[in-house]
C-alpha positions as CSV (number, residue, x, y, z in Angstrom):
1,M,44.5,92.7,65.9
2,C,47.8,90.8,66.4
3,A,49.2,89.7,69.7
4,V,52.4,91.3,71.1
5,P,55.4,89.1,70.2
6,V,57.0,87.1,73.0
7,N,60.8,86.8,73.7
8,N,61.5,90.0,71.8
9,G,60.6,88.3,68.5
10,F,59.9,90.1,65.3
11,P,56.2,91.2,65.3
12,L,54.8,88.9,62.6
13,C,51.1,88.7,62.0
14,N,48.9,86.7,59.6
15,P,45.2,87.0,60.8
16,G,42.7,84.8,59.0
17,G,45.3,83.1,56.8
18,L,45.9,86.0,54.4
19,S,47.1,85.2,50.9
20,F,50.8,86.2,51.4
21,F,52.7,85.5,54.5
22,Q,56.4,84.6,55.0
23,G,56.9,83.7,58.6
24,N,60.7,83.4,58.7
25,N,63.7,85.4,57.7
26,S,65.1,83.5,54.7
27,G,68.6,84.7,55.3
28,G,70.6,87.9,55.6
29,F,68.6,91.2,55.6
30,D,65.0,90.4,54.5
31,S,62.5,93.1,53.7
32,F,59.3,93.3,55.7
33,I,55.9,94.9,55.2
34,A,53.5,95.8,58.0
35,K,50.0,97.3,58.1
36,L,49.0,99.2,61.2
37,T,45.9,101.1,62.3
38,T,46.0,104.8,63.2
39,T,45.8,103.7,66.9
40,Q,49.1,101.7,66.5
41,G,47.4,98.3,66.3
42,L,49.1,95.7,64.1
43,V,46.9,94.2,61.3
44,W,49.3,92.3,59.2
45,S,53.1,91.9,59.1
46,S,55.4,89.6,57.0
47,F,58.9,89.1,55.9
48,I,59.5,89.1,52.1
49,G,62.8,88.0,50.6
50,G,65.2,85.3,49.7
51,D,68.3,83.9,51.4
52,R,70.6,86.8,50.5
53,D,70.3,90.5,51.5
54,E,67.4,92.6,50.3
55,T,67.7,96.5,50.3
56,Y,71.3,96.3,49.4
57,G,73.6,98.0,46.9
58,I,77.1,99.3,46.5
59,F,78.1,102.0,44.1
60,G,81.6,103.3,43.3
61,S,84.9,101.6,43.5
62,G,87.8,101.2,45.9
63,V,87.8,103.9,48.6
64,N,84.9,105.6,46.9
65,N,82.5,102.7,47.6
66,F,79.3,103.6,49.4
67,L,76.6,101.4,50.7
68,H,73.1,102.3,49.5
69,T,70.1,100.7,51.2
70,N,66.8,101.9,49.9
71,Q,63.2,100.8,50.0
72,K,60.0,102.6,49.1
73,I,56.3,101.8,49.7
74,I,53.3,103.5,48.0
75,V,49.6,103.0,48.2
76,N,47.1,103.9,45.4
77,D,43.5,105.0,45.7
78,D,42.4,101.3,45.5
79,D,44.6,100.5,48.5
80,D,47.0,98.4,46.3
81,I,50.5,98.4,47.8
82,I,53.8,98.6,45.9
83,I,57.1,98.0,47.6
84,V,60.5,98.3,45.8
85,G,64.0,97.7,46.9
86,N,67.1,95.8,46.0
87,T,68.0,92.1,46.3
88,L,71.0,89.8,46.0
89,S,68.8,86.7,46.4
90,G,69.1,84.5,43.4
91,T,72.8,85.1,42.7
92,T,75.4,82.3,42.5
93,G,75.2,80.1,45.6
94,S,71.8,81.3,46.6
95,V,69.2,78.6,47.3
96,I,66.1,80.7,48.0
97,D,65.3,83.4,45.4
98,Y,63.3,86.5,46.0
99,P,59.6,85.5,45.5
100,A,59.5,86.6,41.8
101,T,57.6,83.7,40.2
102,V,54.0,84.8,40.8
103,S,52.1,85.2,37.5
104,P,52.1,87.5,35.7
105,T,55.8,88.2,35.9
106,Y,57.1,91.4,34.6
107,F,60.5,91.6,32.8
108,S,62.1,88.7,34.8
109,S,61.5,86.0,37.3
110,N,65.3,85.5,37.6
111,I,68.0,87.8,38.8
112,H,70.2,89.3,36.0
113,G,72.8,91.0,38.1
114,D,75.2,88.0,38.6
115,Q,78.3,88.2,36.4
116,T,81.5,86.3,36.3
117,G,83.7,87.7,39.0
118,A,81.1,90.0,40.4
119,V,77.8,89.7,42.3
120,N,75.4,92.6,41.7
121,A,72.0,93.3,43.0
122,D,68.8,93.7,41.0
123,A,65.9,95.9,41.9
124,Y,62.7,94.1,43.0
125,F,59.1,95.3,42.5
126,T,56.2,93.7,44.4
127,M,52.5,94.7,44.4
128,F,50.0,93.6,46.9
129,D,46.2,93.8,47.1
130,G,45.7,96.0,50.2
131,T,42.6,94.1,51.4
132,T,43.5,90.5,50.9
133,Q,47.4,90.8,50.9
134,E,47.4,88.7,47.7
135,I,50.5,89.3,45.6
136,L,49.2,90.9,42.3
137,H,52.7,91.0,40.8
138,T,56.3,90.5,41.8
139,S,59.5,90.4,39.8
140,Y,63.1,91.3,39.5
141,F,64.0,94.5,37.6
142,G,67.4,95.1,36.1
143,G,70.3,94.1,33.9
144,K,73.7,92.5,34.2
145,G,75.1,94.9,36.6
146,L,74.2,96.7,39.9
147,D,70.7,98.2,39.7
148,N,69.3,100.3,42.4
149,V,65.7,101.6,42.6
150,G,65.5,105.1,44.1
151,N,61.8,106.0,44.1
152,V,58.4,104.8,42.9
153,S,55.1,106.7,42.3
154,F,51.6,106.2,41.0
155,F,50.0,108.5,38.4
156,Q,46.6,107.6,37.0
157,D,46.9,104.0,35.7
158,K,50.7,103.9,35.5
159,V,53.6,103.4,37.9
160,Y,56.8,105.3,37.6
161,M,60.1,104.0,38.9
162,T,63.5,105.8,39.0
163,G,66.9,104.7,40.2
164,G,70.5,104.1,39.1
165,S,72.1,101.4,37.0
166,Q,75.6,100.1,36.2
167,S,74.2,97.4,33.8
168,T,75.9,97.4,30.4
169,T,73.6,94.7,29.0
170,A,70.2,93.2,29.5
171,F,68.6,96.2,31.2
172,P,65.0,96.4,30.1
173,I,64.9,99.3,27.6
174,N,61.7,100.2,25.8
175,C,61.7,103.7,24.2
176,P,58.4,105.5,23.5
177,A,57.2,104.9,20.0
178,T,56.5,108.6,19.4
179,F,58.2,110.0,16.3
180,P,60.4,111.9,16.5
181,N,61.3,110.2,19.8
182,P,61.2,112.8,22.5
183,Y,64.1,111.3,24.5
184,C,65.7,107.9,24.7
185,Q,69.1,106.8,25.9
186,S,69.3,103.1,25.1
187,I,72.8,102.4,26.4
188,I,74.7,103.2,29.6
189,T,77.3,106.0,28.9
190,G,79.6,105.2,31.8
191,G,79.7,104.6,35.5
192,T,76.3,104.8,37.0
193,D,73.4,106.2,34.9
194,A,70.0,107.1,36.1
195,F,66.9,105.4,34.7
196,I,63.2,106.1,34.6
197,S,60.6,103.4,33.9
198,Q,56.9,103.7,33.2
199,L,54.9,100.6,34.1
200,R,51.2,100.0,33.1
201,L,49.0,98.7,35.8
202,D,46.9,96.7,33.3
203,G,50.1,95.0,32.2
204,L,50.9,94.0,35.8
205,T,47.5,92.9,37.1
206,G,45.4,92.2,34.1
207,I,42.8,94.4,32.3
208,D,42.3,97.8,34.0
209,E,39.2,98.2,36.1
210,N,37.7,100.6,33.6
211,D,38.0,98.0,30.8
212,K,36.7,94.9,32.6
213,D,33.1,95.5,31.9
214,N,33.6,95.9,28.2
215,S,36.2,93.1,27.6
216,D,33.4,90.8,26.3
217,F,32.5,93.2,23.5
218,F,34.7,91.3,21.1
219,T,36.2,87.8,21.0
220,I,39.7,86.7,20.4
221,S,40.1,83.2,19.1
222,P,41.8,80.8,19.4
223,N,43.0,81.8,22.8
224,P,45.7,80.6,23.6
225,S,47.2,80.7,20.1
226,N,50.6,80.2,18.5
227,N,50.2,81.6,14.9
228,N,47.2,83.9,14.4
229,I,44.4,85.4,16.4
230,N,40.9,86.3,15.0
231,I,39.2,89.4,16.4
232,S,35.5,89.5,15.9
233,F,32.4,91.4,17.1
234,V,28.9,92.1,15.9
235,A,27.6,95.7,15.8
236,N,25.7,98.0,13.4
237,G,27.2,100.9,11.6
238,N,30.2,101.5,9.3
239,Y,33.2,103.1,10.9
240,D,37.0,102.8,11.2
241,V,38.2,100.2,13.8
242,E,41.7,100.8,15.2
243,I,43.4,97.7,16.5
244,M,46.3,97.9,18.9
245,V,48.2,95.0,20.3
246,Y,50.5,95.6,23.3
247,D,52.9,93.5,25.3
248,L,53.1,93.5,29.1
249,I,55.5,96.6,29.2
250,G,53.1,98.6,27.0
251,K,55.1,98.4,23.8
252,T,52.9,98.6,20.7
253,L,53.4,95.5,18.5
254,V,50.5,96.0,16.1
255,S,48.7,99.1,15.1
256,K,46.3,99.0,12.1
257,T,43.0,100.6,11.1
258,I,40.3,98.6,9.3
259,K,37.0,99.9,7.8
260,K,34.0,98.1,9.2
261,Q,31.6,97.7,6.4
262,S,29.2,95.0,7.5
263,H,27.2,93.8,10.6
264,N,30.0,91.3,11.4
265,F,33.6,92.4,11.9
266,N,36.5,90.0,11.6
267,A,40.2,90.6,11.5
268,R,43.2,88.3,11.6
269,I,46.4,89.3,13.3
270,G,49.6,87.3,12.9
271,I,51.5,86.5,16.2
272,A,53.9,83.8,15.1
273,D,56.9,86.1,15.8
274,F,55.7,87.0,19.3
275,S,57.4,85.5,22.3
276,N,55.3,83.3,24.5
277,G,53.4,85.3,27.1
278,V,50.4,87.5,27.8
279,Y,49.4,90.3,25.4
280,F,46.6,92.9,25.2
281,V,44.3,93.9,22.4
282,Q,42.7,97.3,22.4
283,L,40.0,98.3,19.9
284,N,39.1,102.0,19.4
285,L,35.9,102.5,17.4
286,N,33.1,105.0,17.2
287,G,34.4,107.0,20.2
288,N,34.7,103.9,22.5
289,T,37.7,101.8,23.7
290,Y,37.5,98.1,24.4
291,S,40.2,95.9,25.8
292,S,40.9,92.2,26.3
293,K,44.0,89.9,26.5
294,F,45.3,86.7,24.9
295,I,48.1,84.2,25.5
296,K,50.7,83.4,22.9
297,Q,52.1,79.9,23.4
């Protein structure tokens, strides 16, 4: 357990040199996260933020302005912790950004909401391992306007985030590929629009736990690659092999089905037009699903 702070200081605690710990307020209003026992003992506590305000947002104009401060925290069945809020750290004049450079980044490691003549907050999204306090993922989320996150929730292997946005450009839009598209509003229609985002946990933290044991079923080579990848495996039987390639936000970039007709299966996928980064390959065959990842560079 952590000792009681002296001189009325903030109760910071980093027992055993845990993976993430920010022992100072970097400036303005920093966020903080703390883990306590049911008997009110402090296990871990840390600031998290840059040198501008976190948990900050202003909506409206003139006399109709209102200050909105909002943070949410959720914990899944694996004790992973997600915190969301708003940040101005990283805007013009800022020296210390919100800590959004831990790999793999999602959407952006730089704030978008900084425009000529205006300073606007982005949402932030940070995920911790609940046991080691290691940061599994952390990033900004938003476009070139004020973006406010309102709520966040887990469901199965996905995270859902809602909020409001005044961004007219650069907001990360990725409409479902279902045809006909059930619903997609790709542009802001005026003032402040609501948004909803679905994030894949395997895109944030690597291959999902259910897929880790079978990721060696097939090989991807070369890996990293810049032009083509070769997918290969050895198995008996003739059956259709569905190949899916996803980016980190779950967008399908490749979807094709190939008939396996021999003991050795080989398929080449062109990736020259992909942006540099991490991608996921999923194979569906003979009633089973196998996943692995590769790097485009």
